[in-house]
FIKEVO-597162 format. One record per atom (N, C-alpha, C): x, y, z; residue in one letter; atom name; residue number from 1. Coordinates in nm, 4 decimals, decimal comma, padded with zeros to 6 digits. Layout:
<rs>
<r u="X" v="Y" w="Z" residuo="A" atomo="CA" num="NUM"/>
...
</rs>
This chain:
<rs>
<r u="18,8530" v="15,7858" w="-01,6646" residuo="M" atomo="N" num="1"/>
<r u="19,0117" v="15,7184" w="-01,6238" residuo="M" atomo="CA" num="1"/>
<r u="19,1168" v="15,7883" w="-01,6337" residuo="M" atomo="C" num="1"/>
<r u="19,2650" v="15,8393" w="-01,5857" residuo="N" atomo="N" num="2"/>
<r u="19,3372" v="15,9081" w="-01,5710" residuo="N" atomo="CA" num="2"/>
<r u="19,4359" v="15,8216" w="-01,6652" residuo="N" atomo="C" num="2"/>
<r u="19,4591" v="15,8604" w="-01,7773" residuo="Q" atomo="N" num="3"/>
<r u="19,5996" v="15,7947" w="-01,8588" residuo="Q" atomo="CA" num="3"/>
<r u="19,6272" v="15,8046" w="-01,8071" residuo="Q" atomo="C" num="3"/>
<r u="19,7161" v="15,8662" w="-01,7028" residuo="E" atomo="N" num="4"/>
<r u="19,8417" v="15,8841" w="-01,6727" residuo="E" atomo="CA" num="4"/>
<r u="19,8462" v="15,7330" w="-01,5167" residuo="E" atomo="C" num="4"/>
<r u="19,7387" v="15,6344" w="-01,4698" residuo="N" atomo="N" num="5"/>
<r u="19,7438" v="15,5877" w="-01,4253" residuo="N" atomo="CA" num="5"/>
<r u="19,7511" v="15,4865" w="-01,4813" residuo="N" atomo="C" num="5"/>
<r u="19,7810" v="15,4749" w="-01,6437" residuo="L" atomo="N" num="6"/>
<r u="19,7383" v="15,3239" w="-01,6858" residuo="L" atomo="CA" num="6"/>
<r u="19,8836" v="15,2577" w="-01,7351" residuo="L" atomo="C" num="6"/>
<r u="19,8610" v="15,1355" w="-01,7245" residuo="I" atomo="N" num="7"/>
<r u="19,9684" v="15,0628" w="-01,7839" residuo="I" atomo="CA" num="7"/>
<r u="20,0145" v="15,0200" w="-01,9120" residuo="I" atomo="C" num="7"/>
<r u="20,0792" v="15,0512" w="-01,9742" residuo="A" atomo="N" num="8"/>
<r u="20,0724" v="14,9175" w="-02,1403" residuo="A" atomo="CA" num="8"/>
<r u="20,1006" v="14,7453" w="-02,1300" residuo="A" atomo="C" num="8"/>
<r u="19,9965" v="14,6879" w="-02,1757" residuo="L" atomo="N" num="9"/>
<r u="19,9863" v="14,5442" w="-02,1292" residuo="L" atomo="CA" num="9"/>
<r u="20,1592" v="14,5243" w="-02,1498" residuo="L" atomo="C" num="9"/>
<r u="20,1649" v="14,5122" w="-02,2686" residuo="E" atomo="N" num="10"/>
<r u="20,3407" v="14,5351" w="-02,3378" residuo="E" atomo="CA" num="10"/>
<r u="20,4358" v="14,5299" w="-02,1989" residuo="E" atomo="C" num="10"/>
<r u="20,4283" v="14,6048" w="-02,1457" residuo="E" atomo="N" num="11"/>
<r u="20,4917" v="14,6211" w="-02,0253" residuo="E" atomo="CA" num="11"/>
<r u="20,4219" v="14,5995" w="-01,9233" residuo="E" atomo="C" num="11"/>
<r u="20,4041" v="14,5178" w="-01,8942" residuo="I" atomo="N" num="12"/>
<r u="20,2947" v="14,4462" w="-01,7774" residuo="I" atomo="CA" num="12"/>
<r u="20,3619" v="14,2974" w="-01,7858" residuo="I" atomo="C" num="12"/>
<r u="20,3735" v="14,2584" w="-01,8916" residuo="C" atomo="N" num="13"/>
<r u="20,3615" v="14,0985" w="-01,9494" residuo="C" atomo="CA" num="13"/>
<r u="20,5162" v="14,1031" w="-01,9393" residuo="C" atomo="C" num="13"/>
<r u="20,6166" v="14,1980" w="-02,0046" residuo="T" atomo="N" num="14"/>
<r u="20,7572" v="14,2125" w="-01,9810" residuo="T" atomo="CA" num="14"/>
<r u="20,7943" v="14,1624" w="-01,8465" residuo="T" atomo="C" num="14"/>
<r u="20,7515" v="14,2796" w="-01,7766" residuo="S" atomo="N" num="15"/>
<r u="20,7830" v="14,3154" w="-01,6245" residuo="S" atomo="CA" num="15"/>
<r u="20,7592" v="14,1746" w="-01,5501" residuo="S" atomo="C" num="15"/>
<r u="20,6685" v="14,1318" w="-01,5836" residuo="Y" atomo="N" num="16"/>
<r u="20,5995" v="14,0050" w="-01,5133" residuo="Y" atomo="CA" num="16"/>
<r u="20,6041" v="13,8967" w="-01,5691" residuo="Y" atomo="C" num="16"/>
<r u="20,6840" v="13,8851" w="-01,6788" residuo="N" atomo="N" num="17"/>
<r u="20,7318" v="13,7648" w="-01,7668" residuo="N" atomo="CA" num="17"/>
<r u="20,6242" v="13,6852" w="-01,7488" residuo="N" atomo="C" num="17"/>
<r u="20,4829" v="13,7608" w="-01,7881" residuo="I" atomo="N" num="18"/>
<r u="20,4149" v="13,6549" w="-01,8491" residuo="I" atomo="CA" num="18"/>
<r u="20,3233" v="13,7227" w="-01,9814" residuo="I" atomo="C" num="18"/>
<r u="20,2120" v="13,6042" w="-02,0417" residuo="E" atomo="N" num="19"/>
<r u="20,1795" v="13,5852" w="-02,1948" residuo="E" atomo="CA" num="19"/>
<r u="20,0432" v="13,7010" w="-02,1588" residuo="E" atomo="C" num="19"/>
<r u="20,0376" v="13,7397" w="-02,3333" residuo="I" atomo="N" num="20"/>
<r u="19,9486" v="13,8822" w="-02,3108" residuo="I" atomo="CA" num="20"/>
<r u="19,8212" v="13,8210" w="-02,3488" residuo="I" atomo="C" num="20"/>
<r u="19,8007" v="13,6633" w="-02,3825" residuo="P" atomo="N" num="21"/>
<r u="19,6902" v="13,5659" w="-02,3708" residuo="P" atomo="CA" num="21"/>
<r u="19,6149" v="13,5643" w="-02,2365" residuo="P" atomo="C" num="21"/>
<r u="19,7329" v="13,5738" w="-02,1511" residuo="F" atomo="N" num="22"/>
<r u="19,6251" v="13,5756" w="-02,0021" residuo="F" atomo="CA" num="22"/>
<r u="19,5609" v="13,6934" w="-01,9807" residuo="F" atomo="C" num="22"/>
<r u="19,5993" v="13,8049" w="-02,0153" residuo="I" atomo="N" num="23"/>
<r u="19,5919" v="13,8782" w="-01,9759" residuo="I" atomo="CA" num="23"/>
<r u="19,4250" v="13,9503" w="-01,9851" residuo="I" atomo="C" num="23"/>
<r u="19,4283" v="13,8485" w="-02,1471" residuo="H" atomo="N" num="24"/>
<r u="19,3379" v="13,8712" w="-02,2169" residuo="H" atomo="CA" num="24"/>
<r u="19,2274" v="13,7860" w="-02,1689" residuo="H" atomo="C" num="24"/>
<r u="19,2477" v="13,6572" w="-02,1410" residuo="S" atomo="N" num="25"/>
<r u="19,1693" v="13,5481" w="-02,0835" residuo="S" atomo="CA" num="25"/>
<r u="19,0812" v="13,6569" w="-01,9040" residuo="S" atomo="C" num="25"/>
<r u="19,1446" v="13,6795" w="-01,8657" residuo="L" atomo="N" num="26"/>
<r u="19,1713" v="13,8018" w="-01,7631" residuo="L" atomo="CA" num="26"/>
<r u="19,0594" v="13,8846" w="-01,8020" residuo="L" atomo="C" num="26"/>
<r u="19,0890" v="13,9350" w="-01,8607" residuo="S" atomo="N" num="27"/>
<r u="18,9853" v="14,0515" w="-01,9391" residuo="S" atomo="CA" num="27"/>
<r u="18,8358" v="13,9699" w="-01,9529" residuo="S" atomo="C" num="27"/>
<r u="18,8234" v="13,8703" w="-02,0434" residuo="E" atomo="N" num="28"/>
<r u="18,7460" v="13,8002" w="-02,0939" residuo="E" atomo="CA" num="28"/>
<r u="18,6425" v="13,8350" w="-01,9882" residuo="E" atomo="C" num="28"/>
<r u="18,6722" v="13,7178" w="-01,8400" residuo="Y" atomo="N" num="29"/>
<r u="18,6103" v="13,7287" w="-01,7796" residuo="Y" atomo="CA" num="29"/>
<r u="18,5585" v="13,7641" w="-01,6385" residuo="Y" atomo="C" num="29"/>
<r u="18,6353" v="13,9298" w="-01,6647" residuo="G" atomo="N" num="30"/>
<r u="18,5657" v="14,0521" w="-01,5670" residuo="G" atomo="CA" num="30"/>
<r u="18,6479" v="14,0145" w="-01,4330" residuo="G" atomo="C" num="30"/>
<r u="18,7527" v="13,9473" w="-01,4722" residuo="L" atomo="N" num="31"/>
<r u="18,8661" v="14,0168" w="-01,3366" residuo="L" atomo="CA" num="31"/>
<r u="18,9797" v="14,0936" w="-01,3700" residuo="L" atomo="C" num="31"/>
<r u="19,0079" v="14,1490" w="-01,5178" residuo="I" atomo="N" num="32"/>
<r u="19,0846" v="14,2797" w="-01,4799" residuo="I" atomo="CA" num="32"/>
<r u="19,0173" v="14,3445" w="-01,5707" residuo="I" atomo="C" num="32"/>
<r u="19,0029" v="14,4799" w="-01,5551" residuo="K" atomo="N" num="33"/>
<r u="18,9557" v="14,5716" w="-01,6396" residuo="K" atomo="CA" num="33"/>
<r u="19,1110" v="14,5952" w="-01,7894" residuo="K" atomo="C" num="33"/>
<r u="19,0230" v="14,5544" w="-01,9084" residuo="V" atomo="N" num="34"/>
<r u="19,1959" v="14,6270" w="-02,0484" residuo="V" atomo="CA" num="34"/>
<r u="19,0948" v="14,7697" w="-02,0682" residuo="V" atomo="C" num="34"/>
<r u="19,1926" v="14,8526" w="-02,0919" residuo="T" atomo="N" num="35"/>
<r u="19,1419" v="15,0097" w="-02,1595" residuo="T" atomo="CA" num="35"/>
<r u="19,2146" v="14,9855" w="-02,2692" residuo="T" atomo="C" num="35"/>
<r u="19,1692" v="15,0687" w="-02,4503" residuo="I" atomo="N" num="36"/>
<r u="19,2060" v="15,0162" w="-02,5269" residuo="I" atomo="CA" num="36"/>
<r u="19,1988" v="15,1739" w="-02,5426" residuo="I" atomo="C" num="36"/>
<r u="19,3312" v="15,2549" w="-02,6274" residuo="I" atomo="N" num="37"/>
<r u="19,3433" v="15,3805" w="-02,6056" residuo="I" atomo="CA" num="37"/>
<r u="19,4657" v="15,3992" w="-02,7723" residuo="I" atomo="C" num="37"/>
<r u="19,3742" v="15,4003" w="-02,8930" residuo="Q" atomo="N" num="38"/>
<r u="19,4920" v="15,4191" w="-02,9997" residuo="Q" atomo="CA" num="38"/>
<r u="19,5272" v="15,2818" w="-03,0736" residuo="Q" atomo="C" num="38"/>
<r u="19,3937" v="15,1465" w="-03,0556" residuo="E" atomo="N" num="39"/>
<r u="19,4605" v="15,0596" w="-03,0244" residuo="E" atomo="CA" num="39"/>
<r u="19,5769" v="15,0036" w="-02,9449" residuo="E" atomo="C" num="39"/>
<r u="19,6159" v="15,0765" w="-02,8523" residuo="R" atomo="N" num="40"/>
<r u="19,7315" v="14,9643" w="-02,7707" residuo="R" atomo="CA" num="40"/>
<r u="19,6279" v="14,8860" w="-02,6331" residuo="R" atomo="C" num="40"/>
<r u="19,6672" v="14,8146" w="-02,5524" residuo="L" atomo="N" num="41"/>
<r u="19,5863" v="14,8182" w="-02,4315" residuo="L" atomo="CA" num="41"/>
<r u="19,7224" v="14,8632" w="-02,3437" residuo="L" atomo="C" num="41"/>
<r u="19,5880" v="14,9019" w="-02,2182" residuo="F" atomo="N" num="42"/>
<r u="19,6491" v="14,9722" w="-02,0584" residuo="F" atomo="CA" num="42"/>
<r u="19,5074" v="14,8394" w="-02,0044" residuo="F" atomo="C" num="42"/>
<r u="19,5999" v="14,8934" w="-01,8838" residuo="V" atomo="N" num="43"/>
<r u="19,5814" v="14,8318" w="-01,7327" residuo="V" atomo="CA" num="43"/>
<r u="19,5985" v="14,9168" w="-01,6582" residuo="V" atomo="C" num="43"/>
<r u="19,5034" v="14,9715" w="-01,5906" residuo="D" atomo="N" num="44"/>
<r u="19,5119" v="15,0860" w="-01,5047" residuo="D" atomo="CA" num="44"/>
<r u="19,6014" v="14,9931" w="-01,3727" residuo="D" atomo="C" num="44"/>
<r u="19,6636" v="15,1187" w="-01,3284" residuo="H" atomo="N" num="45"/>
<r u="19,7862" v="15,0682" w="-01,1739" residuo="H" atomo="CA" num="45"/>
<r u="19,6601" v="15,0280" w="-01,0394" residuo="H" atomo="C" num="45"/>
<r u="19,5768" v="15,0685" w="-01,0161" residuo="T" atomo="N" num="46"/>
<r u="19,5086" v="15,0048" w="-00,9052" residuo="T" atomo="CA" num="46"/>
<r u="19,5155" v="14,9074" w="-00,9280" residuo="T" atomo="C" num="46"/>
<r u="19,5266" v="14,7780" w="-01,0630" residuo="Q" atomo="N" num="47"/>
<r u="19,4231" v="14,6402" w="-01,0834" residuo="Q" atomo="CA" num="47"/>
<r u="19,5781" v="14,6128" w="-01,0677" residuo="Q" atomo="C" num="47"/>
<r u="19,6338" v="14,6193" w="-01,0154" residuo="L" atomo="N" num="48"/>
<r u="19,8104" v="14,5301" w="-01,0012" residuo="L" atomo="CA" num="48"/>
<r u="19,8221" v="14,4702" w="-00,9392" residuo="L" atomo="C" num="48"/>
<r u="19,7893" v="14,4914" w="-00,8043" residuo="P" atomo="N" num="49"/>
<r u="19,7836" v="14,3921" w="-00,6871" residuo="P" atomo="CA" num="49"/>
<r u="19,6879" v="14,2886" w="-00,6997" residuo="P" atomo="C" num="49"/>
<r u="19,5593" v="14,2966" w="-00,7678" residuo="H" atomo="N" num="50"/>
<r u="19,4730" v="14,1849" w="-00,8036" residuo="H" atomo="CA" num="50"/>
<r u="19,5582" v="14,0750" w="-00,9711" residuo="H" atomo="C" num="50"/>
<r u="19,6129" v="14,1577" w="-01,0173" residuo="L" atomo="N" num="51"/>
<r u="19,6743" v="14,0895" w="-01,0954" residuo="L" atomo="CA" num="51"/>
<r u="19,7694" v="14,0631" w="-01,0869" residuo="L" atomo="C" num="51"/>
<r u="19,8207" v="14,0810" w="-00,9719" residuo="E" atomo="N" num="52"/>
<r u="19,9860" v="13,9665" w="-00,9147" residuo="E" atomo="CA" num="52"/>
<r u="19,9083" v="13,8788" w="-00,8334" residuo="E" atomo="C" num="52"/>
<r u="19,8333" v="13,8715" w="-00,7486" residuo="K" atomo="N" num="53"/>
<r u="19,7211" v="13,7747" w="-00,7080" residuo="K" atomo="CA" num="53"/>
<r u="19,6733" v="13,7221" w="-00,7590" residuo="K" atomo="C" num="53"/>
<r u="19,6444" v="13,7201" w="-00,9456" residuo="Y" atomo="N" num="54"/>
<r u="19,5729" v="13,5871" w="-01,0211" residuo="Y" atomo="CA" num="54"/>
<r u="19,6798" v="13,5066" w="-01,0887" residuo="Y" atomo="C" num="54"/>
<r u="19,8479" v="13,6151" w="-01,1332" residuo="I" atomo="N" num="55"/>
<r u="19,9231" v="13,5539" w="-01,1952" residuo="I" atomo="CA" num="55"/>
<r u="20,0122" v="13,4836" w="-01,0968" residuo="I" atomo="C" num="55"/>
<r u="19,9916" v="13,4776" w="-00,9647" residuo="N" atomo="N" num="56"/>
<r u="20,0480" v="13,3714" w="-00,8996" residuo="N" atomo="CA" num="56"/>
<r u="19,9591" v="13,3070" w="-00,8273" residuo="N" atomo="C" num="56"/>
<r u="19,8468" v="13,2686" w="-00,8283" residuo="F" atomo="N" num="57"/>
<r u="19,7643" v="13,1634" w="-00,8820" residuo="F" atomo="CA" num="57"/>
<r u="19,7825" v="13,0304" w="-01,0080" residuo="F" atomo="C" num="57"/>
<r u="19,7851" v="13,1629" w="-01,1229" residuo="H" atomo="N" num="58"/>
<r u="19,8235" v="13,0851" w="-01,2366" residuo="H" atomo="CA" num="58"/>
<r u="19,9622" v="13,0313" w="-01,2710" residuo="H" atomo="C" num="58"/>
<r u="20,0686" v="13,0769" w="-01,2708" residuo="Y" atomo="N" num="59"/>
<r u="20,1997" v="13,1084" w="-01,3109" residuo="Y" atomo="CA" num="59"/>
<r u="20,2500" v="12,9641" w="-01,1710" residuo="Y" atomo="C" num="59"/>
<r u="20,2420" v="13,0222" w="-01,0279" residuo="T" atomo="N" num="60"/>
<r u="20,3032" v="12,9896" w="-00,9510" residuo="T" atomo="CA" num="60"/>
<r u="20,2443" v="12,8592" w="-00,8906" residuo="T" atomo="C" num="60"/>
<r u="20,0789" v="12,8450" w="-00,8880" residuo="L" atomo="N" num="61"/>
<r u="20,0040" v="12,7429" w="-00,8452" residuo="L" atomo="CA" num="61"/>
<r u="19,9175" v="12,6010" w="-00,9566" residuo="L" atomo="C" num="61"/>
<r u="19,9477" v="12,7054" w="-01,0444" residuo="G" atomo="N" num="62"/>
<r u="19,8893" v="12,6166" w="-01,1864" residuo="G" atomo="CA" num="62"/>
<r u="19,7426" v="12,6068" w="-01,2405" residuo="G" atomo="C" num="62"/>
<r u="19,6795" v="12,6879" w="-01,1410" residuo="I" atomo="N" num="63"/>
<r u="19,5745" v="12,7324" w="-01,1001" residuo="I" atomo="CA" num="63"/>
<r u="19,4920" v="12,8020" w="-01,3037" residuo="I" atomo="C" num="63"/>
<r u="19,3688" v="12,7104" w="-01,3110" residuo="N" atomo="N" num="64"/>
<r u="19,3473" v="12,7877" w="-01,4521" residuo="N" atomo="CA" num="64"/>
<r u="19,2537" v="12,8733" w="-01,4305" residuo="N" atomo="C" num="64"/>
<r u="19,2243" v="12,9528" w="-01,5382" residuo="I" atomo="N" num="65"/>
<r u="19,1311" v="13,0847" w="-01,5478" residuo="I" atomo="CA" num="65"/>
<r u="19,0038" v="13,0487" w="-01,4836" residuo="I" atomo="C" num="65"/>
<r u="18,9203" v="12,9608" w="-01,4962" residuo="E" atomo="N" num="66"/>
<r u="18,8108" v="12,9206" w="-01,4534" residuo="E" atomo="CA" num="66"/>
<r u="18,8255" v="12,8807" w="-01,2803" residuo="E" atomo="C" num="66"/>
<r u="18,9353" v="12,8284" w="-01,2384" residuo="G" atomo="N" num="67"/>
<r u="18,9706" v="12,8381" w="-01,0755" residuo="G" atomo="CA" num="67"/>
<r u="19,0061" v="12,9903" w="-01,0553" residuo="G" atomo="C" num="67"/>
<r u="19,0160" v="13,1043" w="-01,1204" residuo="I" atomo="N" num="68"/>
<r u="19,0835" v="13,1830" w="-01,0774" residuo="I" atomo="CA" num="68"/>
<r u="18,9398" v="13,2753" w="-01,0518" residuo="I" atomo="C" num="68"/>
<r u="18,8820" v="13,2968" w="-01,1600" residuo="E" atomo="N" num="69"/>
<r u="18,7421" v="13,3456" w="-01,1182" residuo="E" atomo="CA" num="69"/>
<r u="18,6122" v="13,2850" w="-01,0262" residuo="E" atomo="C" num="69"/>
<r u="18,6430" v="13,1409" w="-01,0401" residuo="T" atomo="N" num="70"/>
<r u="18,5856" v="13,0759" w="-00,8678" residuo="T" atomo="CA" num="70"/>
<r u="18,6726" v="13,1181" w="-00,7277" residuo="T" atomo="C" num="70"/>
<r u="18,7647" v="13,1682" w="-00,7282" residuo="I" atomo="N" num="71"/>
<r u="18,8001" v="13,1515" w="-00,6033" residuo="I" atomo="CA" num="71"/>
<r u="18,7766" v="13,3456" w="-00,5666" residuo="I" atomo="C" num="71"/>
<r u="18,8052" v="13,4549" w="-00,7192" residuo="H" atomo="N" num="72"/>
<r u="18,7734" v="13,5771" w="-00,6928" residuo="H" atomo="CA" num="72"/>
<r u="18,6574" v="13,5635" w="-00,6553" residuo="H" atomo="C" num="72"/>
<r u="18,5557" v="13,5305" w="-00,6923" residuo="H" atomo="N" num="73"/>
<r u="18,4561" v="13,5228" w="-00,6767" residuo="H" atomo="CA" num="73"/>
<r u="18,3729" v="13,4961" w="-00,5057" residuo="H" atomo="C" num="73"/>
<r u="18,4835" v="13,3821" w="-00,4227" residuo="L" atomo="N" num="74"/>
<r u="18,4446" v="13,3401" w="-00,3315" residuo="L" atomo="CA" num="74"/>
<r u="18,5139" v="13,4119" w="-00,2558" residuo="L" atomo="C" num="74"/>
<r u="18,6505" v="13,4926" w="-00,2209" residuo="L" atomo="N" num="75"/>
<r u="18,6788" v="13,6175" w="-00,2060" residuo="L" atomo="CA" num="75"/>
<r u="18,5839" v="13,6938" w="-00,1960" residuo="L" atomo="C" num="75"/>
<r u="18,5010" v="13,7591" w="-00,2591" residuo="Q" atomo="N" num="76"/>
<r u="18,4648" v="13,8634" w="-00,2468" residuo="Q" atomo="CA" num="76"/>
<r u="18,3168" v="13,8503" w="-00,1934" residuo="Q" atomo="C" num="76"/>
<r u="18,2752" v="13,7375" w="-00,1609" residuo="R" atomo="N" num="77"/>
<r u="18,2045" v="13,6694" w="-00,0423" residuo="R" atomo="CA" num="77"/>
<r u="18,2267" v="13,6581" w="00,0509" residuo="R" atomo="C" num="77"/>
<r u="18,3273" v="13,6765" w="00,0840" residuo="M" atomo="N" num="78"/>
<r u="18,3914" v="13,6231" w="00,2134" residuo="M" atomo="CA" num="78"/>
<r u="18,4139" v="13,7758" w="00,2346" residuo="M" atomo="C" num="78"/>
<r u="18,4400" v="13,8720" w="00,1464" residuo="D" atomo="N" num="79"/>
<r u="18,4735" v="14,0502" w="00,2388" residuo="D" atomo="CA" num="79"/>
<r u="18,3484" v="14,1119" w="00,2259" residuo="D" atomo="C" num="79"/>
<r u="18,2247" v="14,0549" w="00,1911" residuo="A" atomo="N" num="80"/>
<r u="18,0393" v="14,1205" w="00,2054" residuo="A" atomo="CA" num="80"/>
<r u="18,0304" v="14,0648" w="00,3449" residuo="A" atomo="C" num="80"/>
<r u="18,0510" v="13,9046" w="00,3424" residuo="L" atomo="N" num="81"/>
<r u="18,0007" v="13,8069" w="00,4763" residuo="L" atomo="CA" num="81"/>
<r u="18,1147" v="13,8777" w="00,6075" residuo="L" atomo="C" num="81"/>
<r u="18,2042" v="13,9581" w="00,5728" residuo="Q" atomo="N" num="82"/>
<r u="18,3327" v="13,9904" w="00,7237" residuo="Q" atomo="CA" num="82"/>
<r u="18,2567" v="14,1784" w="00,7439" residuo="Q" atomo="C" num="82"/>
<r u="18,2386" v="14,2226" w="00,6228" residuo="E" atomo="N" num="83"/>
<r u="18,1729" v="14,3876" w="00,6062" residuo="E" atomo="CA" num="83"/>
<r u="18,0275" v="14,2814" w="00,7373" residuo="E" atomo="C" num="83"/>
<r u="17,9237" v="14,2002" w="00,6843" residuo="E" atomo="N" num="84"/>
<r u="17,8121" v="14,2124" w="00,7862" residuo="E" atomo="CA" num="84"/>
<r u="17,8475" v="14,1780" w="00,9137" residuo="E" atomo="C" num="84"/>
<r u="17,9070" v="14,0994" w="00,9212" residuo="I" atomo="N" num="85"/>
<r u="17,9340" v="14,0484" w="01,0652" residuo="I" atomo="CA" num="85"/>
<r u="17,9984" v="14,1652" w="01,1301" residuo="I" atomo="C" num="85"/>
<r u="18,1101" v="14,2598" w="01,1052" residuo="N" atomo="N" num="86"/>
<r u="18,1376" v="14,3940" w="01,1691" residuo="N" atomo="CA" num="86"/>
<r u="18,0199" v="14,4718" w="01,1593" residuo="N" atomo="C" num="86"/>
<r u="17,9151" v="14,5305" w="01,0631" residuo="R" atomo="N" num="87"/>
<r u="17,8108" v="14,5381" w="01,1079" residuo="R" atomo="CA" num="87"/>
<r u="17,7025" v="14,5017" w="01,2283" residuo="R" atomo="C" num="87"/>
<r u="17,6542" v="14,4262" w="01,2146" residuo="L" atomo="N" num="88"/>
<r u="17,6062" v="14,3024" w="01,3638" residuo="L" atomo="CA" num="88"/>
<r u="17,6769" v="14,3640" w="01,4496" residuo="L" atomo="C" num="88"/>
<r u="17,8270" v="14,3141" w="01,4560" residuo="K" atomo="N" num="89"/>
<r u="17,9192" v="14,3662" w="01,5594" residuo="K" atomo="CA" num="89"/>
<r u="17,8550" v="14,4790" w="01,6227" residuo="K" atomo="C" num="89"/>
<r u="17,8130" v="14,5906" w="01,5303" residuo="N" atomo="N" num="90"/>
<r u="17,8420" v="14,7399" w="01,5850" residuo="N" atomo="CA" num="90"/>
<r u="17,6790" v="14,7587" w="01,5984" residuo="N" atomo="C" num="90"/>
<r u="17,6190" v="14,7277" w="01,5776" residuo="T" atomo="N" num="91"/>
<r u="17,4724" v="14,7232" w="01,6183" residuo="T" atomo="CA" num="91"/>
<r u="17,4681" v="14,6689" w="01,7088" residuo="T" atomo="C" num="91"/>
<r u="17,5362" v="14,5185" w="01,7607" residuo="L" atomo="N" num="92"/>
<r u="17,5060" v="14,4686" w="01,9121" residuo="L" atomo="CA" num="92"/>
<r u="17,5807" v="14,5000" w="02,0280" residuo="L" atomo="C" num="92"/>
<r u="17,7068" v="14,6035" w="01,9552" residuo="H" atomo="N" num="93"/>
<r u="17,7535" v="14,7218" w="02,0768" residuo="H" atomo="CA" num="93"/>
<r u="17,6556" v="14,8259" w="02,1243" residuo="H" atomo="C" num="93"/>
<r u="17,6214" v="14,8863" w="01,9916" residuo="F" atomo="N" num="94"/>
<r u="17,5006" v="15,0075" w="01,9978" residuo="F" atomo="CA" num="94"/>
<r u="17,4745" v="14,9679" w="02,1334" residuo="F" atomo="C" num="94"/>
<r u="17,3380" v="14,8641" w="02,0860" residuo="H" atomo="N" num="95"/>
<r u="17,2490" v="14,8215" w="02,2029" residuo="H" atomo="CA" num="95"/>
<r u="17,3219" v="14,7760" w="02,2899" residuo="H" atomo="C" num="95"/>
<r u="17,4107" v="14,7070" w="02,3355" residuo="E" atomo="N" num="96"/>
<r u="17,4113" v="14,6393" w="02,4959" residuo="E" atomo="CA" num="96"/>
<r u="17,5083" v="14,8082" w="02,5794" residuo="E" atomo="C" num="96"/>
<r u="17,5354" v="14,8894" w="02,4687" residuo="S" atomo="N" num="97"/>
<r u="17,5375" v="15,0431" w="02,5934" residuo="S" atomo="CA" num="97"/>
<r u="17,4709" v="15,0739" w="02,6085" residuo="S" atomo="C" num="97"/>
<r u="17,3088" v="15,0730" w="02,5272" residuo="K" atomo="N" num="98"/>
<r u="17,2260" v="15,0785" w="02,5776" residuo="K" atomo="CA" num="98"/>
<r u="17,1687" v="15,0493" w="02,6878" residuo="K" atomo="C" num="98"/>
<r u="17,1977" v="14,9407" w="02,7538" residuo="L" atomo="N" num="99"/>
<r u="17,1183" v="14,8729" w="02,8142" residuo="L" atomo="CA" num="99"/>
<r u="17,1924" v="14,9065" w="03,0278" residuo="L" atomo="C" num="99"/>
</rs>
């Protein structure tokens, strides 16, 4: 992992006006990966869109961590099903074009 892409946890919490224990909870549930370097906690910048979504769920909608985890898994499942639908459509179109 490139250290240039890491953002300090304190910086994130200040920018988004959130609490550090919230990020710890997300990390404990496997929703956000936290990297430790020289006793400081960091989050990779590629995780920010997910983090923003979780912040919105929790702070705006009042959804607890367990609910966020459930939503996360349901969205992953929906994405996987959509990919399967697209694959099946492509297969169907391929076989239709052969007729």
